[in-house]
BAVEX-879800 format. One record per residue (C-alpha): residue number from 1; chain; x, z, y. Coordinates in steps of 0.25 Angstrom, whole numbers, plus 2048, in hexadecimal, padded with zeros to 3 digits. Last residue first. Example, Ala and Ser with C-alpha at 12.3 -4.5 7.8 and 13.67 -1.06 7.14 Angstrom:
<rs>
+-----+-------+-----+-----+-----+
:   n : chain :   x :   z :   y :
+-----+-------+-----+-----+-----+
:   2 :     A : 837 : 81D : 7FC :
:   1 :     A : 831 : 81F : 7EE :
+-----+-------+-----+-----+-----+
</rs>
This chain:
<rs>
+-----+-------+-----+-----+-----+
:   n : chain :   x :   z :   y :
+-----+-------+-----+-----+-----+
: 427 :     A : 228 : 426 : 11D :
: 426 :     A : 221 : 433 : 120 :
: 425 :     A : 228 : 43D : 117 :
: 424 :     A : 232 : 444 : 120 :
: 423 :     A : 229 : 445 : 12C :
: 422 :     A : 21F : 44B : 123 :
: 421 :     A : 227 : 457 : 120 :
: 420 :     A : 226 : 459 : 110 :
: 419 :     A : 21B : 45E : 107 :
: 418 :     A : 217 : 45E : 0F9 :
: 417 :     A : 225 : 45F : 0F3 :
: 416 :     A : 227 : 460 : 0E4 :
: 415 :     A : 22B : 451 : 0E4 :
: 414 :     A : 22B : 449 : 0D6 :
: 413 :     A : 21D : 445 : 0D7 :
: 412 :     A : 21D : 441 : 0E5 :
: 411 :     A : 22A : 439 : 0E3 :
: 410 :     A : 224 : 432 : 0D8 :
: 409 :     A : 218 : 42E : 0E0 :
: 408 :     A : 222 : 429 : 0EB :
: 407 :     A : 229 : 420 : 0E1 :
: 406 :     A : 21C : 41B : 0DA :
: 405 :     A : 216 : 418 : 0E8 :
: 404 :     A : 223 : 411 : 0EC :
: 403 :     A : 223 : 408 : 0E0 :
: 402 :     A : 215 : 403 : 0E3 :
: 401 :     A : 219 : 401 : 0F1 :
: 400 :     A : 225 : 3F8 : 0ED :
: 399 :     A : 21C : 3F1 : 0E3 :
: 398 :     A : 212 : 3ED : 0EE :
: 397 :     A : 21E : 3EB : 0F8 :
: 396 :     A : 224 : 3DF : 0F0 :
: 395 :     A : 216 : 3D8 : 0EF :
: 394 :     A : 218 : 3CF : 0E3 :
: 393 :     A : 20B : 3D4 : 0DB :
: 392 :     A : 203 : 3D4 : 0E8 :
: 391 :     A : 1FA : 3C9 : 0E6 :
: 390 :     A : 1EE : 3CB : 0EF :
: 389 :     A : 1DF : 3CF : 0EE :
: 388 :     A : 1DF : 3DA : 0E4 :
: 387 :     A : 1EE : 3DE : 0E9 :
: 386 :     A : 1E8 : 3E3 : 0F5 :
: 385 :     A : 1E2 : 3EF : 0EE :
: 384 :     A : 1F0 : 3F2 : 0E8 :
: 383 :     A : 1F6 : 3F0 : 0F6 :
: 382 :     A : 1EC : 3F9 : 0FC :
: 381 :     A : 1EF : 405 : 0F2 :
: 380 :     A : 1FE : 402 : 0F4 :
: 379 :     A : 1FE : 404 : 103 :
: 378 :     A : 1F6 : 411 : 103 :
: 377 :     A : 1FF : 415 : 0F7 :
: 376 :     A : 20C : 413 : 0FF :
: 375 :     A : 207 : 418 : 10C :
: 374 :     A : 202 : 425 : 106 :
: 373 :     A : 20E : 427 : 0FC :
: 372 :     A : 219 : 42A : 107 :
: 371 :     A : 210 : 435 : 10D :
: 370 :     A : 20E : 43A : 0FF :
: 369 :     A : 21D : 43C : 0FE :
: 368 :     A : 21C : 44A : 104 :
: 367 :     A : 213 : 44E : 0F8 :
: 366 :     A : 205 : 453 : 0F5 :
: 365 :     A : 200 : 44C : 0E8 :
: 364 :     A : 1F4 : 444 : 0E9 :
: 363 :     A : 1FB : 438 : 0F0 :
: 362 :     A : 204 : 437 : 0E4 :
: 361 :     A : 1F7 : 434 : 0DB :
: 360 :     A : 1F4 : 429 : 0E5 :
: 359 :     A : 201 : 422 : 0E4 :
: 358 :     A : 204 : 423 : 0D5 :
: 357 :     A : 1F5 : 41E : 0D2 :
: 356 :     A : 1F7 : 412 : 0DB :
: 355 :     A : 204 : 40F : 0D5 :
: 354 :     A : 1FF : 411 : 0C7 :
: 353 :     A : 1F3 : 407 : 0C9 :
: 352 :     A : 1FB : 3FC : 0D0 :
: 351 :     A : 207 : 3FC : 0C6 :
: 350 :     A : 1FD : 3FE : 0BB :
: 349 :     A : 1F6 : 3F1 : 0BF :
: 348 :     A : 203 : 3EA : 0BF :
: 347 :     A : 206 : 3EF : 0B1 :
: 346 :     A : 1F8 : 3EA : 0AC :
: 345 :     A : 1FA : 3DD : 0B3 :
: 344 :     A : 207 : 3DA : 0AC :
: 343 :     A : 200 : 3DE : 09E :
: 342 :     A : 1F4 : 3D5 : 0A1 :
: 341 :     A : 1FC : 3C9 : 0A5 :
: 340 :     A : 206 : 3C8 : 0B0 :
: 339 :     A : 200 : 3BD : 0B8 :
: 338 :     A : 1F1 : 3BE : 0B4 :
: 337 :     A : 1F1 : 3CD : 0B5 :
: 336 :     A : 1FB : 3CE : 0C1 :
: 335 :     A : 1F3 : 3C4 : 0C9 :
: 334 :     A : 1E5 : 3CB : 0C7 :
: 333 :     A : 1EA : 3D8 : 0CC :
: 332 :     A : 1F2 : 3D1 : 0D7 :
: 331 :     A : 1E6 : 3CB : 0DD :
: 330 :     A : 1E9 : 3BE : 0E5 :
: 329 :     A : 1E4 : 3B5 : 0DB :
: 328 :     A : 1EF : 3AA : 0DD :
: 327 :     A : 1EB : 39D : 0E3 :
: 326 :     A : 1EA : 38F : 0DC :
: 325 :     A : 1DE : 392 : 0D3 :
: 324 :     A : 1DC : 38D : 0C5 :
: 323 :     A : 1EA : 38E : 0C0 :
: 322 :     A : 1F7 : 38C : 0C8 :
: 321 :     A : 1F5 : 397 : 0D2 :
: 320 :     A : 1F4 : 3A1 : 0C6 :
: 319 :     A : 201 : 39E : 0C0 :
: 318 :     A : 20A : 3A5 : 0CB :
: 317 :     A : 20F : 3AF : 0C1 :
: 316 :     A : 20B : 3AF : 0B2 :
: 315 :     A : 1FE : 3AD : 0AB :
: 314 :     A : 1FD : 3BB : 0A5 :
: 313 :     A : 1FF : 3C0 : 097 :
: 312 :     A : 1F0 : 3C4 : 096 :
: 311 :     A : 1EC : 3B6 : 09A :
: 310 :     A : 1DD : 3B4 : 09A :
: 309 :     A : 1D9 : 3C1 : 0A0 :
: 308 :     A : 1E4 : 3BF : 0AB :
: 307 :     A : 1DE : 3B1 : 0AE :
: 306 :     A : 1D0 : 3B7 : 0B0 :
: 305 :     A : 1D6 : 3C1 : 0BA :
: 304 :     A : 1DD : 3B6 : 0C2 :
: 303 :     A : 1D0 : 3AE : 0C2 :
: 302 :     A : 1C9 : 3BA : 0C8 :
: 301 :     A : 1D4 : 3BB : 0D3 :
: 300 :     A : 1D3 : 3AD : 0D6 :
: 299 :     A : 1C4 : 3AE : 0D9 :
: 298 :     A : 1C7 : 3BA : 0E2 :
: 297 :     A : 1D1 : 3B2 : 0EA :
: 296 :     A : 1CA : 3A6 : 0EB :
: 295 :     A : 1CA : 39B : 0E0 :
: 294 :     A : 1BC : 39F : 0DA :
: 293 :     A : 1B6 : 3A2 : 0E8 :
: 292 :     A : 1BA : 3AA : 0F4 :
: 291 :     A : 1C7 : 3B1 : 0F9 :
: 290 :     A : 1CD : 3A4 : 0FD :
: 289 :     A : 1C1 : 3A3 : 108 :
: 288 :     A : 1C6 : 3AF : 10F :
: 287 :     A : 1BD : 3B9 : 116 :
: 286 :     A : 1C0 : 3BC : 124 :
: 285 :     A : 1CB : 3C5 : 129 :
: 284 :     A : 1D6 : 3BA : 127 :
: 283 :     A : 1CE : 3B0 : 130 :
: 282 :     A : 1CB : 3BA : 13A :
: 281 :     A : 1D9 : 3BF : 13A :
: 280 :     A : 1DF : 3B1 : 13B :
: 279 :     A : 1D6 : 3AE : 148 :
: 278 :     A : 1DA : 3BB : 14E :
: 277 :     A : 1E9 : 3B9 : 14C :
: 276 :     A : 1E8 : 3AB : 152 :
: 275 :     A : 1E0 : 3B0 : 15E :
: 274 :     A : 1EA : 3BC : 161 :
: 273 :     A : 1E0 : 3C7 : 165 :
: 272 :     A : 1E0 : 3CB : 157 :
: 271 :     A : 1EE : 3D0 : 157 :
: 270 :     A : 1EB : 3D9 : 164 :
: 269 :     A : 1DE : 3DE : 15D :
: 268 :     A : 1E6 : 3E2 : 151 :
: 267 :     A : 1F0 : 3E9 : 159 :
: 266 :     A : 1E5 : 3F0 : 161 :
: 265 :     A : 1DE : 3F4 : 154 :
: 264 :     A : 1EB : 3F9 : 14E :
: 263 :     A : 1ED : 402 : 15A :
: 262 :     A : 1DE : 407 : 159 :
: 261 :     A : 1E0 : 40A : 14A :
: 260 :     A : 1ED : 411 : 14D :
: 259 :     A : 1E7 : 41A : 157 :
: 258 :     A : 1DB : 41E : 14E :
: 257 :     A : 1E5 : 420 : 142 :
: 256 :     A : 1EE : 429 : 14B :
: 255 :     A : 1E2 : 431 : 14F :
: 254 :     A : 1DE : 433 : 141 :
: 253 :     A : 1EC : 436 : 13C :
: 252 :     A : 1EE : 440 : 148 :
: 251 :     A : 1E1 : 448 : 144 :
: 250 :     A : 1E6 : 448 : 135 :
: 249 :     A : 1F3 : 44D : 139 :
: 248 :     A : 1EE : 45A : 13F :
: 247 :     A : 1E6 : 45D : 132 :
: 246 :     A : 1F2 : 459 : 129 :
: 245 :     A : 1F3 : 44B : 124 :
: 244 :     A : 1FA : 448 : 117 :
: 243 :     A : 1F0 : 445 : 10D :
: 242 :     A : 1E3 : 441 : 114 :
: 241 :     A : 1E8 : 43B : 121 :
: 240 :     A : 1F4 : 435 : 11B :
: 239 :     A : 1EB : 42F : 10F :
: 238 :     A : 1E0 : 42A : 119 :
: 237 :     A : 1EA : 424 : 122 :
: 236 :     A : 1F2 : 41D : 117 :
: 235 :     A : 1E5 : 418 : 111 :
: 234 :     A : 1E0 : 412 : 11E :
: 233 :     A : 1EE : 40B : 120 :
: 232 :     A : 1EE : 406 : 112 :
: 231 :     A : 1DF : 401 : 115 :
: 230 :     A : 1E3 : 3F9 : 121 :
: 229 :     A : 1F0 : 3F3 : 11D :
: 228 :     A : 1EB : 3EF : 10F :
: 227 :     A : 1DE : 3E9 : 116 :
: 226 :     A : 1E7 : 3E1 : 120 :
: 225 :     A : 1F0 : 3DD : 115 :
: 224 :     A : 1E5 : 3D8 : 10C :
: 223 :     A : 1DF : 3D0 : 118 :
: 222 :     A : 1ED : 3C9 : 11A :
: 221 :     A : 1EE : 3C4 : 128 :
: 220 :     A : 1FD : 3C7 : 127 :
: 219 :     A : 1FD : 3CA : 136 :
: 218 :     A : 1F4 : 3D6 : 134 :
: 217 :     A : 1FF : 3DC : 12A :
: 216 :     A : 20A : 3D9 : 134 :
: 215 :     A : 202 : 3E0 : 140 :
: 214 :     A : 1FF : 3EC : 137 :
: 213 :     A : 20E : 3ED : 134 :
: 212 :     A : 212 : 3ED : 143 :
: 211 :     A : 207 : 3F7 : 145 :
: 210 :     A : 20C : 400 : 13A :
: 209 :     A : 21A : 3FF : 13F :
: 208 :     A : 216 : 403 : 14D :
: 207 :     A : 20E : 40F : 148 :
: 206 :     A : 21A : 414 : 140 :
: 205 :     A : 223 : 413 : 14C :
: 204 :     A : 218 : 41B : 154 :
: 203 :     A : 217 : 425 : 149 :
: 202 :     A : 226 : 428 : 149 :
: 201 :     A : 227 : 428 : 158 :
: 200 :     A : 21D : 434 : 159 :
: 199 :     A : 215 : 439 : 14D :
: 198 :     A : 214 : 438 : 13E :
: 197 :     A : 209 : 439 : 135 :
: 196 :     A : 1FF : 42E : 138 :
: 195 :     A : 209 : 424 : 13E :
: 194 :     A : 213 : 427 : 132 :
: 193 :     A : 208 : 424 : 128 :
: 192 :     A : 205 : 416 : 12F :
: 191 :     A : 213 : 412 : 12E :
: 190 :     A : 213 : 415 : 11F :
: 189 :     A : 207 : 40D : 11E :
: 188 :     A : 20D : 401 : 126 :
: 187 :     A : 219 : 402 : 11D :
: 186 :     A : 210 : 3FF : 112 :
: 185 :     A : 207 : 3F4 : 118 :
: 184 :     A : 211 : 3EA : 11C :
: 183 :     A : 213 : 3E3 : 10F :
: 182 :     A : 204 : 3E1 : 10E :
: 181 :     A : 204 : 3D7 : 11A :
: 180 :     A : 210 : 3CF : 115 :
: 179 :     A : 20B : 3CD : 107 :
: 178 :     A : 1FE : 3C6 : 10B :
: 177 :     A : 205 : 3BF : 116 :
: 176 :     A : 20D : 3B8 : 10B :
: 175 :     A : 21B : 3B4 : 108 :
: 174 :     A : 221 : 3C0 : 110 :
: 173 :     A : 22A : 3C1 : 11C :
: 172 :     A : 21F : 3C2 : 126 :
: 171 :     A : 212 : 3BC : 120 :
: 170 :     A : 20A : 3BB : 12D :
: 169 :     A : 1FE : 3B3 : 12C :
: 168 :     A : 1FC : 3A4 : 131 :
: 167 :     A : 1FC : 39F : 122 :
: 166 :     A : 209 : 3A5 : 121 :
: 165 :     A : 212 : 3AB : 12C :
: 164 :     A : 220 : 3B0 : 12B :
: 163 :     A : 228 : 3A3 : 12A :
: 162 :     A : 21F : 39D : 135 :
: 161 :     A : 224 : 3A7 : 13F :
: 160 :     A : 232 : 3A0 : 13F :
: 159 :     A : 235 : 3A6 : 14D :
: 158 :     A : 22D : 3B2 : 151 :
: 157 :     A : 220 : 3B2 : 15A :
: 156 :     A : 216 : 3AB : 151 :
: 155 :     A : 20C : 3B6 : 151 :
: 154 :     A : 20C : 3B5 : 141 :
: 153 :     A : 21B : 3B6 : 142 :
: 152 :     A : 21B : 3C2 : 14B :
: 151 :     A : 212 : 3C9 : 141 :
: 150 :     A : 21A : 3C5 : 134 :
: 149 :     A : 227 : 3C8 : 13A :
: 148 :     A : 222 : 3D6 : 140 :
: 147 :     A : 21C : 3D9 : 132 :
: 146 :     A : 229 : 3D5 : 12B :
: 145 :     A : 231 : 3DE : 133 :
: 144 :     A : 227 : 3EA : 133 :
: 143 :     A : 226 : 3E8 : 124 :
: 142 :     A : 235 : 3E7 : 121 :
: 141 :     A : 238 : 3F4 : 12A :
: 140 :     A : 22D : 3FB : 123 :
: 139 :     A : 232 : 3F8 : 115 :
: 138 :     A : 240 : 3FD : 119 :
: 137 :     A : 23B : 409 : 11F :
: 136 :     A : 231 : 40B : 113 :
: 135 :     A : 23C : 40B : 109 :
: 134 :     A : 246 : 414 : 110 :
: 133 :     A : 23B : 41E : 113 :
: 132 :     A : 237 : 41E : 105 :
: 131 :     A : 245 : 420 : 101 :
: 130 :     A : 246 : 42C : 10A :
: 129 :     A : 239 : 432 : 106 :
: 128 :     A : 23B : 430 : 0F7 :
: 127 :     A : 249 : 435 : 0F4 :
: 126 :     A : 245 : 431 : 0E6 :
: 125 :     A : 238 : 42B : 0E1 :
: 124 :     A : 23A : 420 : 0EC :
: 123 :     A : 245 : 418 : 0E3 :
: 122 :     A : 23D : 41A : 0D6 :
: 121 :     A : 230 : 414 : 0DC :
: 120 :     A : 238 : 409 : 0E3 :
: 119 :     A : 23F : 405 : 0D6 :
: 118 :     A : 232 : 404 : 0CE :
: 117 :     A : 22B : 3FC : 0D9 :
: 116 :     A : 237 : 3F3 : 0DA :
: 115 :     A : 236 : 3F0 : 0CB :
: 114 :     A : 227 : 3EC : 0CC :
: 113 :     A : 22C : 3E2 : 0D7 :
: 112 :     A : 236 : 3DD : 0CD :
: 111 :     A : 22C : 3DB : 0C2 :
: 110 :     A : 223 : 3D3 : 0CD :
: 109 :     A : 230 : 3CB : 0D1 :
: 108 :     A : 233 : 3C8 : 0C2 :
: 107 :     A : 225 : 3C2 : 0C1 :
: 106 :     A : 226 : 3B8 : 0CC :
: 105 :     A : 234 : 3B4 : 0C8 :
: 104 :     A : 22F : 3B1 : 0BA :
: 103 :     A : 223 : 3A9 : 0BF :
: 102 :     A : 22C : 3A1 : 0C8 :
: 101 :     A : 236 : 39F : 0BD :
: 100 :     A : 22B : 39B : 0B3 :
:  99 :     A : 226 : 390 : 0BC :
:  98 :     A : 217 : 392 : 0BE :
:  97 :     A : 20D : 389 : 0B7 :
:  96 :     A : 20C : 38F : 0A9 :
:  95 :     A : 210 : 39D : 0AB :
:  94 :     A : 20E : 3A6 : 09E :
:  93 :     A : 21D : 3A9 : 09E :
:  92 :     A : 21D : 3B2 : 0AA :
:  91 :     A : 212 : 3BA : 0A4 :
:  90 :     A : 21B : 3BF : 099 :
:  89 :     A : 225 : 3C4 : 0A5 :
:  88 :     A : 219 : 3CC : 0AC :
:  87 :     A : 215 : 3D2 : 09F :
:  86 :     A : 223 : 3D6 : 09B :
:  85 :     A : 225 : 3DC : 0A9 :
:  84 :     A : 218 : 3E4 : 0AC :
:  83 :     A : 21B : 3EF : 0A2 :
:  82 :     A : 229 : 3F2 : 0A6 :
:  81 :     A : 225 : 3F2 : 0B5 :
:  80 :     A : 219 : 3FB : 0B2 :
:  79 :     A : 222 : 404 : 0AA :
:  78 :     A : 22C : 405 : 0B6 :
:  77 :     A : 220 : 408 : 0BF :
:  76 :     A : 21B : 413 : 0B6 :
:  75 :     A : 229 : 419 : 0B5 :
:  74 :     A : 229 : 41D : 0C4 :
:  73 :     A : 225 : 42C : 0C0 :
:  72 :     A : 232 : 42C : 0B7 :
:  71 :     A : 23B : 42A : 0C3 :
:  70 :     A : 247 : 421 : 0C3 :
:  69 :     A : 253 : 426 : 0CC :
:  68 :     A : 25C : 41D : 0D4 :
:  67 :     A : 26A : 41E : 0CF :
:  66 :     A : 271 : 417 : 0DA :
:  65 :     A : 276 : 40D : 0D0 :
:  64 :     A : 268 : 409 : 0CC :
:  63 :     A : 263 : 409 : 0DA :
:  62 :     A : 26E : 400 : 0DE :
:  61 :     A : 26B : 3F6 : 0D2 :
:  60 :     A : 25C : 3F6 : 0D7 :
:  59 :     A : 25E : 3F4 : 0E6 :
:  58 :     A : 266 : 3E7 : 0E5 :
:  57 :     A : 25C : 3E0 : 0DD :
:  56 :     A : 251 : 3E6 : 0E6 :
:  55 :     A : 257 : 3DD : 0F1 :
:  54 :     A : 254 : 3D0 : 0E9 :
:  53 :     A : 245 : 3D5 : 0E6 :
:  52 :     A : 242 : 3D8 : 0F5 :
:  51 :     A : 24A : 3CC : 0FA :
:  50 :     A : 23F : 3C4 : 0F3 :
:  49 :     A : 23F : 3BD : 0E5 :
:  48 :     A : 236 : 3B7 : 0E9 :
:  47 :     A : 234 : 3B1 : 0F7 :
:  46 :     A : 22F : 3B5 : 105 :
:  45 :     A : 22F : 3C4 : 103 :
:  44 :     A : 236 : 3CB : 10E :
:  43 :     A : 230 : 3D9 : 111 :
:  42 :     A : 235 : 3DE : 104 :
:  41 :     A : 244 : 3DD : 109 :
:  40 :     A : 242 : 3EA : 111 :
:  39 :     A : 23F : 3F1 : 104 :
:  38 :     A : 24C : 3EB : 0FE :
:  37 :     A : 254 : 3EF : 10A :
:  36 :     A : 250 : 3FD : 10A :
:  35 :     A : 252 : 3FE : 0FB :
:  34 :     A : 260 : 3F8 : 0FD :
:  33 :     A : 264 : 403 : 107 :
:  32 :     A : 25E : 40E : 0FF :
:  31 :     A : 266 : 409 : 0F3 :
:  30 :     A : 273 : 408 : 0FB :
:  29 :     A : 271 : 417 : 0FD :
:  28 :     A : 26F : 41A : 0EF :
:  27 :     A : 27B : 411 : 0EB :
:  26 :     A : 283 : 419 : 0F4 :
:  25 :     A : 27F : 426 : 0ED :
:  24 :     A : 281 : 420 : 0E0 :
:  23 :     A : 28F : 41C : 0E3 :
:  22 :     A : 292 : 42A : 0E8 :
:  21 :     A : 28C : 430 : 0DB :
:  20 :     A : 294 : 427 : 0D3 :
:  19 :     A : 2A1 : 42B : 0DA :
:  18 :     A : 29D : 439 : 0D8 :
:  17 :     A : 29B : 437 : 0C9 :
:  16 :     A : 2A8 : 430 : 0C8 :
:  15 :     A : 2B0 : 43B : 0CF :
:  14 :     A : 2A9 : 445 : 0C7 :
:  13 :     A : 2AD : 43E : 0BA :
:  12 :     A : 2BB : 43C : 0BF :
:  11 :     A : 2BC : 44B : 0C3 :
:  10 :     A : 2B7 : 44F : 0B5 :
:   9 :     A : 2C1 : 446 : 0AF :
:   8 :     A : 2CC : 44C : 0B7 :
:   7 :     A : 2C8 : 45A : 0B4 :
:   6 :     A : 2C8 : 456 : 0A5 :
:   5 :     A : 2D6 : 451 : 0A6 :
:   4 :     A : 2DB : 45D : 0AD :
:   3 :     A : 2D4 : 466 : 0A3 :
:   2 :     A : 2DB : 45F : 098 :
:   1 :     A : 2D4 : 456 : 08E :
+-----+-------+-----+-----+-----+
</rs>
């Protein structure tokens, strides 16, 4: 080949490489837009598959074309996904009462949600601060919107209020108040951290967001969500005070905590001054009859574990309510064992255990990203505990938070930095 021909071939190769780089850059920008929309859509789950799943179908191919990296330290999530899938699919064919297509859709959604965890882990492992800010901005916008809709619908001051209320409790744009309430917790924890560490306008806006989300959680009248919100808030407060607060910050954190408690008390008092709210609060705060007895919540959980022991391959989705007791056990640790069998239950347990381990071990390492991890692990720890009294295996935000913990812990492991300006790292 002549030198002119070789030069032309080099130019064409360089041109193709440049064009591909430009296309990947544009795909990367499109990916950020789609991810923001995908996260926002997680606030609207009235049916399955939900907009969250459908939007992710657009996110995934764009991520592949954009050349999004896959990180070795997130491989554990991928292994859980691969290990869980065959057991879950085998369990589908164990159903006796549930239509096979319903059982299959339920299981595919679970597998899909595990895939979203793996995706978000790798997405946040790179360009971590900017991408986490994008994710949490979209999540917070959705949470504030659905909290306002739920609270205003509960008070009956918006048209079509009945669409957003169930059993006299706010459910917002979810199927159940017990999902609506916990969905609001993570953005509230990021807002609380901003209140504790920032000043001026940023702290005031964060305080307003925290208050709106608090009212939304209260209006759900979910006792588990109330406890989740309170304990996660306490955990954020303790971790920020212990790990991130300088001496001057600690005084301010204590003062802000006291002021915040007073303001929340005033807000709660205002809500309880409404007779209908006060009556429902007294009813929900008291012990519930459906928790007691052989067919109560805890009796059902014991029966679910017995079923799991008798059926190592599982009984399949939605079968439990067709057997001895008409209601579900409301314990995800019992549910995954009898639904997906011993193998599926094992991999689900590994998801919970390894996510908690990744989160707490990351807190032990000084890093600028630790400020991002504090609200995440504070929320997920209480979610893991709450799952012992409720079925959380199809909560979109549960799998999102698990994946975020893996992504942020990967960034902590890979970054040599131990410090960065706080204003840049507080999300």
